[in-house]
C-alpha positions in Angstrom: 13.0 27.7 6.6 12.9 29.1 3.0 16.1 27.2 2.3 14.8 23.9 3.5 11.6 24.4 1.5 13.6 25.0 -1.6 15.8 22.0 -1.0 12.7 19.8 -0.4 11.3 21.0 -3.7 14.5 20.2 -5.5 14.5 16.7 -4.0 10.9 16.0 -5.0 11.7 17.1 -8.7 14.8 15.0 -8.6 13.0 11.8 -7.5 10.5 12.2 -10.2 13.1 12.9 -12.8 14.9 9.6 -11.7 11.8 7.4 -11.9 10.6 8.7 -15.3 10.6 5.8 -17.7 10.3 7.8 -20.9 11.0 11.3 -21.8 7.4 12.3 -22.3 6.8 11.5 -18.6 8.2 15.0 -17.9 5.1 16.6 -19.3 2.8 14.3 -17.3 4.9 15.2 -14.2 4.5 18.9 -14.6 0.7 18.5 -14.8 0.4 16.0 -12.0 3.0 16.7 -9.4 2.8 19.5 -6.8 5.9 21.5 -6.5 5.1 22.9 -3.0 5.2 19.6 -1.1 8.4 18.1 0.2 9.0 14.4 0.0 9.7 13.0 3.4 10.7 9.4 3.8 9.0 7.3 6.4 8.8 3.5 7.0 5.7 2.5 5.2 6.4 0.1 2.4 3.8 -2.3 0.9 3.3 -5.6 2.6 0.4 -7.8 3.4 0.3 -7.2 7.1 -3.5 -7.3 7.3 -3.7 -10.7 5.6 -5.8 -13.5 7.0 -6.0 -17.2 6.1 -7.4 -16.8 2.6 -4.2 -15.0 1.8 -1.9 -17.6 3.5 1.0 -19.1 1.7 4.4 -20.5 2.5 7.0 -18.3 4.2 10.3 -20.1 3.6 10.2 -21.0 0.0 13.5 -22.1 -1.7 13.6 -18.6 -3.4 12.4 -16.6 -0.3 14.3 -15.2 2.6 15.7 -17.4 5.2 14.7 -17.3 8.9 18.0 -15.4 9.6 17.2 -12.8 6.9 13.8 -12.3 8.3 15.3 -11.8 11.7 17.7 -9.2 10.4 14.8 -7.4 8.8 12.7 -7.4 12.0 15.5 -6.1 14.1 16.2 -3.2 11.6 14.2 -0.1 10.9 11.2 -0.7 8.6 13.0 1.2 5.8 16.3 -0.7 6.1 14.4 -4.0 6.7 12.4 -3.8 3.5 15.3 -2.6 1.4 17.1 -5.7 2.4 14.0 -8.0 1.8 13.2 -6.3 -1.6 15.2 -8.8 -3.9 13.2 -11.7 -2.4 10.0 -10.0 -1.5 8.0 -11.5 -4.4 8.8 -14.9 -3.1 7.3 -14.3 0.3 3.6 -14.4 1.5 4.0 -10.7 2.0 3.5 -10.1 -1.7 -0.2 -9.8 -2.4 -1.3 -13.1 -4.3 -2.4 -12.8 -7.9 -5.7 -14.2 -6.9 -6.4 -11.2 -4.6 -5.3 -8.8 -7.4 -7.4 -10.6 -9.9 -10.4 -10.5 -7.7 -10.1 -6.8 -6.9 -9.5 -6.0 -10.6 -12.6 -7.9 -11.6 -14.8 -6.2 -9.0 -13.4 -2.7 -10.1 -13.8 -3.2 -13.8 -17.6 -2.5 -13.9 -17.1 0.6 -11.9 -14.7 2.2 -14.6 -13.3 3.3 -16.8 -10.7 5.2 -15.0 -8.1 7.5 -16.3 -5.1 7.9 -13.9 -4.5 5.3 -11.2 -2.4 5.3 -8.0 -1.1 2.4 -6.0 -0.5 3.6 -2.4 2.4 1.7 -0.8 3.2 -0.1 -4.0 6.1 -2.1 -2.9 7.5 -4.1 -5.9 4.7 -3.1 -8.1 2.2 -5.9 -8.2 -0.8 -3.8 -7.4 0.1 -1.1 -9.9 0.5 -3.6 -12.7 -3.0 -4.9 -11.8 -4.3 -1.3 -12.4 -3.2 -1.2 -15.9 -6.2 -2.8 -17.4 -8.5 -0.4 -15.6 -6.7 2.8 -16.3 -6.5 4.5 -19.7 -3.7 7.0 -19.1 -1.2 6.8 -16.3 -0.5 4.4 -13.4 1.8 5.6 -10.5 3.1 3.6 -7.6 4.4 5.4 -4.5 6.4 3.8 -1.8 9.0 4.8 0.9 11.4 1.9 0.1 14.1 2.6 -2.5 14.8 -1.3 -2.7 11.2 -2.0 -3.4 10.9 0.5 -6.0 14.1 -0.7 -7.7 12.5 -4.1 -7.9 9.4 -2.7 -9.3 11.2 -0.7 -12.1 13.3 -3.7 -13.2 10.1 -5.8 -13.6 8.2 -3.0 -15.6 8.2 -2.5 -19.2 5.3 -0.1 -19.6 6.1 3.5 -20.5 2.8 4.5 -18.7 4.1 3.7 -15.2 5.8 6.0 -12.6 7.5 4.7 -9.5 7.8 7.4 -6.9 9.6 7.4 -3.6 7.6 9.4 -1.0 5.8 9.3 2.3 2.3 8.3 1.5 1.1 10.7 4.2 2.6 13.6 2.3 2.4 12.5 -1.4 3.9 15.1 -4.1 0.8 14.7 -6.3 -1.9 17.1 -7.4 -5.5 15.7 -7.2 -5.5 14.1 -10.6 -6.2 10.4 -9.9 -9.5 8.7 -10.6 -8.7 5.5 -8.7 -6.3 4.7 -5.9 -5.8 1.3 -4.4 -3.7 -0.3 -1.6 -2.9 -3.9 -0.9 -1.8 -5.2 2.5 0.1 -2.1 3.6 -2.1 -0.9 6.5 -0.5 -3.0 9.2 2.4 -0.5 9.0 0.2 2.3 10.2 -0.8 2.8 13.8 -4.4 3.6 14.3 -3.9 7.3 15.1 -2.1 7.6 11.7 -5.0 6.3 9.6 -6.9 9.7 9.4 -4.0 11.6 8.1 -3.3 8.7 5.5 -6.9 8.7 4.4 -7.0 12.5 4.1 -3.9 12.5 1.9 -5.3 9.9 -0.4 -8.5 11.9 -0.6 -6.5 15.1 -1.5 -4.9 13.2 -4.4 -8.2 12.1 -5.9 -10.4 14.0 -8.3 -14.0 14.7 -7.0 -15.7 11.4 -7.4 -12.4 9.4 -7.4 -12.4 6.0 -5.8 -10.2 4.6 -3.1 -10.3 0.8 -3.0 -8.7 -1.9 -1.0 -9.4 -5.5 0.3 -9.9 -6.2 3.9 -10.1 -9.6 5.5 -12.5 -10.6 8.4 -10.9 -11.2 11.6 -10.4 -15.0 12.5 -12.7 -16.2 15.4 -11.2 -16.7 18.9 -11.4 -20.5 18.4 -9.0 -20.3 15.3 -5.3 -20.8 15.7 -4.8 -17.8 13.5 -6.5 -15.5 16.1 -3.9 -16.5 18.7 -1.0 -16.4 16.2 -1.9 -12.9 15.2 -2.5 -11.8 18.8 0.9 -13.3 19.8 2.7 -11.6 16.8 1.3 -8.2 17.8 2.3 -8.6 21.5 5.8 -9.7 20.5 6.1 -6.7 18.2 5.1 -4.3 20.9 7.7 -5.8 23.2 10.3 -5.6 20.4 9.5 -1.9 19.9 9.5 -1.1 23.6 13.1 -2.5 23.9 14.7 -1.7 20.5 15.0 1.4 18.4 14.1 2.3 15.8 10.7 0.6 15.8 9.5 -1.9 13.3 5.8 -1.0 12.8 3.9 -4.1 11.6 0.7 -5.3 13.3 -2.1 -7.8 12.2 -4.9 -6.5 14.5 -4.9 -2.7 14.1 -7.1 -2.3 11.0 -10.8 -3.3 12.0 -13.5 -2.6 9.3 -15.7 -0.3 11.6 -13.2 2.1 12.7 -11.6 2.1 9.3 -14.8 3.1 7.7 -15.5 5.8 10.2 -12.1 7.3 9.6 -12.7 7.2 5.8 -16.0 9.0 6.2 -14.3 11.7 8.4 -11.7 12.1 5.7 -14.2 13.0 3.1 -15.4 9.7 1.5 -18.6 8.0 1.1 -18.0 4.3 2.1 -19.5 1.1 0.9 -18.2 -2.5 0.6 -18.9 -5.6 -1.4 -17.8 -9.2 -0.6 -15.0 -10.8 -2.7 -16.8 -14.2 -3.1 -13.7 -15.8 -4.5 -12.6 -16.3 -0.9 -15.8 -17.8 0.4 -17.7 -17.0 3.5 -17.3 -17.6 7.2 -19.3 -20.0 9.4 -21.7 -17.2 10.2 -22.4 -16.4 6.5 -20.3 -13.2 6.4 -17.7 -12.7 3.7 -14.2 -13.8 4.5 -12.8 -10.8 2.4 -14.5 -7.6 1.5 -13.5 -4.9 -1.0 -13.9 -1.5 0.7 -15.1 1.2 -1.7 -14.5 4.8 -0.6 -15.8 7.5 -3.0 -14.4 11.0 -2.7 -17.0 13.7 -2.0 
């Protein structure tokens, strides 16, 4: 047991050394990273699995993946699938659109300033880069996929960014962040995994730190999107019952009410505000909300 713990700590240190973009990141690492928590790799990269019609874009763009490539991804493990998809990920609708990132950044700006920021399930880094105008010191992105992180590093020129490969349910950080965000990754977590994820995000935040993410309203039963999402989830459950390893990706497993309840139990005070850029539904409720969870 002691040998495994030492090996895990060495792996955690090696990962952070590998992702350092400048020599002076080592000093930041020593003050921000826990050395007692192993880095375990699990299949939870960043995608927009909770996206609803305001987020919708073309899937098969000329620069995006082919139908065959998406099929290979879906039949792989989540880790292998997203490593394969990574070079073309930014040309799919799974990458959070800039209009969503801009809307969230605009809503968060009056709540700052923030020092250190964290993008949970950062994927290719779009959300982490959106944090830069809000954060005065460091921005870190954490994800399980080596392929996605490689794309993030290639597209990054900031010495203030760190790209960390880790299980977001056991992140190797001390409680040093003032702001954490996540974009479209929650469809890769089963409902019974949410509480542990939220507790881990809470642990990485300073007291009073903010965890923010957009969440779309579910489409009505009369909408074709309702039946498309329902059918997709049913097909994914059949796929996972028949084939291993599973590919965890569902559209209808992140409802606002239970999510807010899990956040409160994890130690957050929860509010939300509409993102008016995406309009309102027929009943007057917002199409997209920004959830704001403040750490106790």
